[in-house]
N, C-alpha and C positions, 0 to 999 in steps of 0.2 A: 534418631537425630533431634525430633521435635519433644521428647522425653527429657532429654538435657538441656533442651532450651525451651521453657515451660511460656515461655515472652513474643517468643517467633511462633508458637504454635496458635497463638491466639491474633496475628500481625498478618499470616501469610498463607493464602490458601491452598490447602490440600491440590497436590499434582493430578493434571487430569490422568482418568485410568487409560491406557494404552491400549485397553480392549474398546472403548467408548469409542474414542478416537480413529478406531481402524472400522467400527460398524458406519460413523459418519463419514469416512473417506470409499468406503464402497457405496454408498446412495451417491456422493457425488460423481465419482467416478461412473455408475449406470447411468447417473442424469447427462453426464458427457456424452456418453457413449450413445446415447437415444435408448438405453435398455431400462428403465424404470421397472418395466413389467417382470423384468426379473427380481425383483429386490424378495428376497425372501426363499429363494428359490434356491435349487442345489448349483444351478448354473455360478449364480453371484458369487459362490465360492472359489470361481477361476479370477477373482478382481482381489481375494483376499492378501495373497502373498503382496502384492504392489501397494494398495493399503496399510496393512501393517509395516511395511518399510516406513512410508512417512509418517505414520501414525508415531511411530520409535522418536521420528526425529521432530516432529513437532512436540511431543513430551518432554525432548529434552530441550529444545527450545523455553517450552513455557517455564522449568523450572530454574533457567540460566538467567531468563528475565524475574524469577521472585527472589535470584541470590545477586546477580548484579545491577539490575537494572535492564529498561527496554534497550536502549543500545546497543550494550553490551553482548546481551541474549540476542539480539538481532544480527549484531556483526558476525557473531557465532553461524545464524544461520544462514546467511549471507555468503559466507565462507563455504556452506557445504550446499548450496544451489546454483554456486556462481561461479566464474573464475577471477572474478575481482569488483571491486569498484572504484569509481571515477568519480570525485565530486568536485565541478566546478560552482564557484561564486561564494561561498559559507561567509565571505565576508559582507555580505550583503542582509544574513539573517541577522538581526537584532540579539544582541549578546541576553537580554533580560527586556523588560516590561511587556506590553499586549501585543502579539503578531498573531496575523493567521497566515499560515503556509497554503496556497493554493493550488494543488497540486494533477495533473492528467494523471490517470490511471489505466495504463496498459498492465495490469493483471502481473500475474508471477510473485515475481519481488518486490515488485517497485514499494510496496509499503516496508519492507523491512530494508532495503536501498537509503529511503528515506529515514525510518528511525535510527538507522547507523550516522548517516550524514548529519542528523540533530542532536548530535550527542552534546554540544553545548546549551539547548535546553533541555534538560532533566525534567522539567516542568510540563513538557510536550503534553498533551491528551489528544485524542484522534476521536472525529468522527466518525462512525464505520455501520454500514446496514447491519442490523439483527441478524446474526446467522448462530445456527447451533454449534458449528465448528467452532468458531468465536467465543460464545460462551461456555464452550469446554476445557475453555486454557484460562484459567482463573488469573495468572499470574499476567497475561495479557487483559483479560478484561477489563482489570480496573484501571488500566490505562484508557479505556475507551469508553465515548457517549454513543449511546447504540442507537441508532434511526429505524425507529420504525416501520413498519410497511403501512399503516396507517396513517393517514393525514392527523387523526385527534392528537396520536402524542409527538407528533414534530414541534409543538409550541415549548413543551418542555424540555426537549432538545435544544431549542435554541436560547432559551431561560439557564439553563446549565451552560453551555459554553461562553453566554455573555458573562455571567458569574465569575467564570475561568480569565475570560479577559480583562473584566473590570481588576481583579485581584492581580494581574501584570503577569498571565502565565501565555505559553504558545498553543496555539489549536492548529493540527492539521486538518484539511478536508477536501475531497475530491468531489470538484461542482457540476460533475458529470453525472454522479451517481450511478454508475456503469461502467462497465468495461470500456476501454477506448482502443485506437490502435496505437500499436507503437510505431513511431516514427522511424526507427531505422526499418523494421520489418516491413511493416507495408507503406512506407511512404509520407512525407510531408505533407503531402495533397489530403490524404485522408486522415493523418495526425491534426490537420488544422480545421478540416469540415467538422470535427467532431468538436470543436470549440462552440459550434451553434447549438449545441445543447446542454452548454454548461448553464448551472441553474444559477438566476443572480441575487439568489438571497442572501448569499455571505455580504451582501453589502450593505444589508442590515443592520449588521455588529459597528457601521459605522456610526451608529445613532447610539447603540446601548453602551458601547464603550467608544467612545472617540478616540482616545490615545493610540486604539490600534492601528497597528500598520500591517499590508500586507504585500506578502511577498508571492510572486508565482515562481511554479517547479515545473521542472521538465523532469521527467523519468524516460528512459528509452534503452534499448539494447536488451531487452530483457526477456522479448520472445525468440525464440530459436525457429529461425527459417527451415530449417532440418525438421523439426518437428510436425511443422505445418505441411509439409510434403510426407509425412508416415501414411505406407497403403491405408493405414485404420480409417484416414480421416474420408475416404470414399464411401464409408458406412454413411456421413451423414450429405443432406441435399445442400442446406444453405450454406453461404459461405461463414454464416456466425455462427452455425452450429460445428463445423468443418473446422475454425479457431478453436470453439471453444473444447472440442476434443485434442486439437494440437497441444493446448496451455497444459490436457488434466495429463496427457502422456510427456509432457514434459518436466511434471512434476514427479510421475509415476518411475521414467527411466534415467538415468544418471547418465547416460553419453550426449542428450540434449543440455545439459549443465555446463555448456563450456563458453557463456555469453558473461564478458565484463559489461556490468552493470554500468549505466550514468547517470548522475542527478546532477544537474545543473538549475542554481538560483538567478533569478533574476534582480532587478531593483528592487527595493521598498516603495512602497508606494502609500497616501493614506488619500482618504474622503475628499479635506481641505474645502476650500470656498464653491467649486465645483458639482461636488454632490456625488450620488450614488451611481449615477448613471455613467458620468465622468469617468470613474474608479473602474465600472465593469469594463467600459471600452479600452480603460488604457492597461488593464488586466489583459484582456485579448489581445489586444496590439502585442505585447511583449510576448505573450506565448506563442503565437504566431511568430514573431522573431527570433524566439528560441529555436522552435520548432525547425524553419529552414535556415537557420545557422548549422545546423546536422550536418547540412547537405553542401553549403555554399562554404562555410567557414568564415562568414562576415555577417556581423550584425551589431545594431548600435548596442544590445546589452550582453552579446556573447562576452565571454569571459577570456581574459589573457592567459591564466596558471587555474592548474587543478591539480587535484590532491587524490593523489593512487595511494589506497587503502588496499595493502597486499592480503586480503583475507586469506587466498589459496595457501597463503605459508603458514596459516595458523590451524589448518585443521588437524 
């Protein structure tokens, strides 16, 4: 294919190696199970079949992103990892101009559910933690702005993101900076409590790119309650580690992929005359509203219509 189209060879990164992705997956699975000490030992090979299955899926995902774009590639992956996707409030996402989507981060398919939902913004870029697995997906990686663990590199990230917004682009970020509770699985109280850990650094963009609008987004129904009850989770002592292992099992075992993911967008906001502090408070209030609307069915910003994406029928 590359020989018949030399221009494409220059512009599209090479697909990741399935073997490379498999090895990275094995490390992630061992880490989730608290068994990193087995890395490189014969016992680690027990994890290879599950790791290779997901590696093949990730390889195909990255290839599709390179050929069809982030939204279409993500739609395919959503079809493989969930039973469907319901998106509400898309009318609140500006079709053009600078916008930041501020999302919770329950993990699993939350990112690809957002990418699929935001197909109207092909200029979307994502602030993501710098991880080896993401680096090994070249077509996906070029959509990302990698956030290093070291504080010294974070100003560069802010400048890159601000420049993208100044040029009228769309940006997705996860202010918690870590995995948060899925409100549909762990309850709205835990999900709302996690908002206290959100960084307010996104409010700096109100000054760096004054025309920017800020849209909160809630992702839910992506974590399987059944996976949380898998007997292997008893290997882990803390609740956090049990949940981490359950999420890894959900990736590895197809029977836990029966959830219909949900993405809900709130109303757009800007800093206005009230400044960054008021913006942060308004975003948090909208997120709390969206979280509890999932339980009560009523919220000032809850959406009255939803778009059903029957991705399961496209497998």
